[in-house]
Every structure is written in C-alpha cells, then in structure tokens.
Backbone bond lengths (Angstrom), bond angles and torsions (degrees), N, CA, C in turn:
res aa  C-N    CA-C-N  psi(-1)  N-CA   C-N-CA  omega(-1)  CA-C   N-CA-C  phi
1 X - - - 1.458 - - 1.528 112.46 -
2 X 1.303 116.09 -33.53 1.425 118.81 -179.23 1.504 112.02 -62.74
3 X 1.321 118.02 -33.58 1.447 122.57 178.82 1.502 112.00 -64.42
4 X 1.308 118.30 -37.78 1.463 121.68 179.29 1.500 111.75 -68.59
5 X 1.331 116.09 -35.19 1.495 118.49 175.80 1.494 111.35 -65.54
6 X 1.311 117.01 -38.95 1.445 121.85 178.02 1.528 110.44 -64.00
7 X 1.354 115.82 -40.84 1.458 119.95 178.28 1.520 110.80 -64.75
8 X 1.304 115.98 -43.00 1.486 120.24 177.73 1.511 111.14 -58.75
9 X 1.317 117.14 -45.42 1.452 121.71 179.39 1.521 110.04 -60.93
10 X 1.300 116.36 -40.88 1.484 121.75 -178.83 1.527 109.68 -65.68
11 X 1.341 118.26 -42.88 1.459 120.37 179.57 1.535 110.70 -64.09
12 X 1.344 114.75 -41.12 1.487 117.34 179.47 1.511 110.18 -65.76
13 X 1.295 118.80 -38.36 1.464 123.80 178.47 1.498 109.76 -60.65
14 X 1.343 115.27 -45.49 1.478 121.10 -177.97 1.549 108.39 -64.35
15 X 1.310 116.60 -42.15 1.447 120.19 -178.97 1.526 112.84 -66.82
16 X 1.353 115.62 -39.68 1.444 118.36 176.18 1.502 110.96 -60.77
17 X 1.344 114.06 -41.40 1.485 117.62 178.79 1.509 111.52 -63.46
18 X 1.314 116.27 -39.11 1.482 119.85 179.77 1.544 109.49 -64.81
19 X 1.314 118.08 -42.06 1.463 121.99 179.29 1.524 110.43 -63.67
20 X 1.330 116.59 -47.86 1.443 121.75 179.94 1.539 112.21 -61.69
21 X 1.356 113.15 -38.65 1.485 116.66 179.87 1.519 110.70 -63.62
22 X 1.313 116.53 -40.95 1.496 119.26 176.65 1.491 110.89 -62.61
23 X 1.302 118.19 -42.49 1.459 121.47 -179.51 1.568 110.27 -65.08
24 X 1.342 115.69 -43.29 1.456 120.06 179.42 1.502 112.79 -61.51
25 X 1.332 115.58 -32.75 1.485 120.80 179.19 1.521 111.99 -73.01
26 X 1.326 114.70 -3.10 1.454 119.75 177.21 1.508 113.81 82.07
27 X 1.336 115.04 13.56 1.421 119.45 179.40 1.540 109.22 -83.91
28 X 1.303 115.22 142.86 1.477 117.88 175.59 1.505 106.44 -80.92
29 X 1.339 114.13 117.73 1.465 120.80 179.67 1.514 107.68 -100.26
30 X 1.312 114.54 123.04 1.462 119.73 179.89 1.519 110.87 -86.97
31 X 1.309 115.26 161.55 1.468 120.98 174.48 1.536 109.91 -54.43
32 X 1.322 115.62 -38.16 1.469 120.50 -178.09 1.532 109.28 -63.29
33 X 1.303 118.01 -43.61 1.474 121.31 -178.45 1.524 109.67 -64.99
34 X 1.347 116.75 -43.54 1.454 119.63 178.80 1.541 109.90 -62.86
35 X 1.307 115.94 -41.67 1.481 119.64 177.14 1.520 111.63 -61.23
36 X 1.337 116.41 -40.40 1.478 119.81 177.29 1.520 111.68 -61.65
37 X 1.339 117.31 -43.56 1.463 122.39 179.70 1.517 109.28 -61.53
38 X 1.328 118.18 -44.02 1.453 120.87 -179.42 1.527 111.11 -69.85
39 X 1.309 118.52 -35.44 1.468 121.82 177.36 1.532 110.52 -63.55
40 X 1.343 115.28 -40.35 1.451 118.32 179.09 1.546 109.71 -62.99
41 X 1.303 117.15 -36.74 1.486 121.14 179.45 1.528 109.05 -64.64
42 X 1.310 115.41 -43.12 1.493 117.87 -178.17 1.515 109.52 -64.25
43 X 1.293 118.29 -37.71 1.475 121.12 179.19 1.512 110.14 -67.17
44 X 1.327 118.23 -36.41 1.482 120.87 177.99 1.492 112.02 -65.81
45 X 1.378 118.10 -31.53 1.411 123.49 -178.74 1.529 111.92 -62.54
46 X 1.316 116.02 -35.02 1.468 121.27 -173.62 1.513 112.95 -76.45
C-alpha cells in the first residue's frame, strides 16, 4: 500500500508542475484545464 501512496504523490507533484508551467508561460489556465490535468493523474493512478 505504501508504494501506491508514493505513486499518487508523484502524480500529483507532476500535475502541479504542469499547471504551474502553463501559468508561468503566461497562458490563461481555466478551471476546466486544471480539472483535465487532475483527471489524467487519477487515471494514471489506477
């Protein structure tokens, strides 16, 4: 079980980085885009 928690943390870290990268590039990131990024992470977890 501990391994899956570590994987989940890693996916969330990657997604945060992706969101911040988009923001730093000056792109307007919508709630929908952020939601899509997080949904992709959840699918990767499974």
